[in-house]
C-alpha positions in Angstrom: 69.6 -152.2 -44.3 68.5 -155.6 -45.5 70.3 -157.1 -48.4 67.9 -158.7 -50.9 70.8 -160.2 -52.9 72.8 -163.3 -52.3 74.3 -166.3 -54.1 70.8 -167.5 -54.9 69.7 -164.3 -56.7 68.9 -165.4 -60.3 71.2 -164.0 -63.0 68.2 -162.6 -64.9 67.3 -160.4 -61.9 70.8 -159.0 -61.7 71.1 -158.6 -65.5 67.8 -156.7 -65.5 68.9 -154.5 -62.7 72.3 -153.8 -64.3 70.7 -153.0 -67.6 68.2 -150.7 -66.0 71.1 -148.5 -64.7 73.5 -148.9 -67.6 71.8 -146.0 -69.3 74.5 -145.6 -72.0 74.5 -149.3 -72.9 78.3 -149.5 -72.5 78.2 -152.8 -70.5 79.7 -151.1 -67.4 78.2 -148.8 -64.8 79.9 -145.4 -64.7 80.3 -143.6 -61.5 77.0 -141.7 -62.1 75.1 -144.9 -63.1 76.4 -146.8 -60.1 75.5 -143.8 -57.8 71.9 -143.8 -59.3 71.6 -147.5 -58.4 73.1 -147.2 -54.9 71.2 -144.0 -54.0 67.8 -144.6 -55.7 67.5 -148.4 -55.1 69.5 -149.1 -52.0 69.1 -145.7 -50.2 72.8 -144.8 -49.9 73.9 -141.2 -49.6 76.3 -139.7 -52.1 79.4 -140.3 -50.0 78.6 -143.9 -49.2 77.8 -144.6 -52.8 81.2 -143.3 -53.9 82.9 -145.4 -51.3 81.0 -148.5 -52.4 82.1 -148.0 -56.0 85.8 -147.6 -54.9 85.6 -150.8 -52.8 83.8 -153.0 -55.5 85.7 -151.6 -58.5 88.1 -154.5 -58.4 90.1 -153.5 -61.5 90.4 -149.8 -60.7 88.7 -148.7 -63.9 86.4 -146.2 -62.2 83.4 -148.2 -63.4 81.6 -151.3 -62.3 81.5 -154.2 -64.8 78.7 -156.7 -64.8 81.2 -159.2 -63.4 82.1 -156.9 -60.5 78.4 -156.1 -59.9 77.3 -159.8 -59.8 80.3 -160.9 -57.7 79.5 -158.2 -55.1 75.7 -159.0 -55.0 76.2 -162.8 -55.1 78.7 -162.6 -52.3 75.9 -162.1 -49.8 78.0 -159.2 -48.3 75.5 -156.8 -49.8 75.6 -153.6 -47.8 76.7 -155.2 -44.5 80.0 -153.3 -44.5 78.1 -150.0 -44.7 75.5 -151.0 -42.1 78.1 -151.8 -39.4 79.3 -148.5 -37.9 82.7 -149.7 -36.9 83.4 -151.3 -40.3 82.0 -148.3 -42.1 84.3 -145.9 -40.1 87.3 -147.9 -41.2 86.2 -148.0 -44.8 85.5 -144.2 -44.7 88.9 -143.5 -43.3 90.7 -145.6 -45.9 88.8 -144.0 -48.8 89.6 -140.5 -47.4 93.3 -141.4 -47.2 93.2 -142.9 -50.7 91.7 -139.6 -52.1 94.4 -137.6 -50.5 97.2 -139.8 -51.9 95.5 -139.8 -55.3 95.2 -136.0 -55.3 98.9 -135.6 -54.4 100.0 -138.0 -57.2 97.8 -136.2 -59.7 99.3 -132.9 -58.7 102.8 -134.4 -58.8 102.2 -135.9 -62.3 100.5 -132.7 -63.5 97.2 -134.5 -64.1 94.9 -132.2 -62.1 
């Protein structure tokens, strides 16, 4: 997959793209809004979209802020970590382990 985004991508382009998918106007992309962008515009499947959000949600809020969005797309990293099978496998395994641990903690804390 070719990345069309890098440090030279104009802010107005990223702001327009972000606004297009921020359907509730909250200033952040929810899990569903982020998935719509990743699936509809970048061609990710559901599982890869979820993993991408977990990786680029730097503050752990469960949403992607405009700052997180632009930092990711300006980095030039784009989708490379998902295109490389070896790297993707490691990311996939880490996310799977994170989900197990999160589920166990939620059960332990009674937050299911």
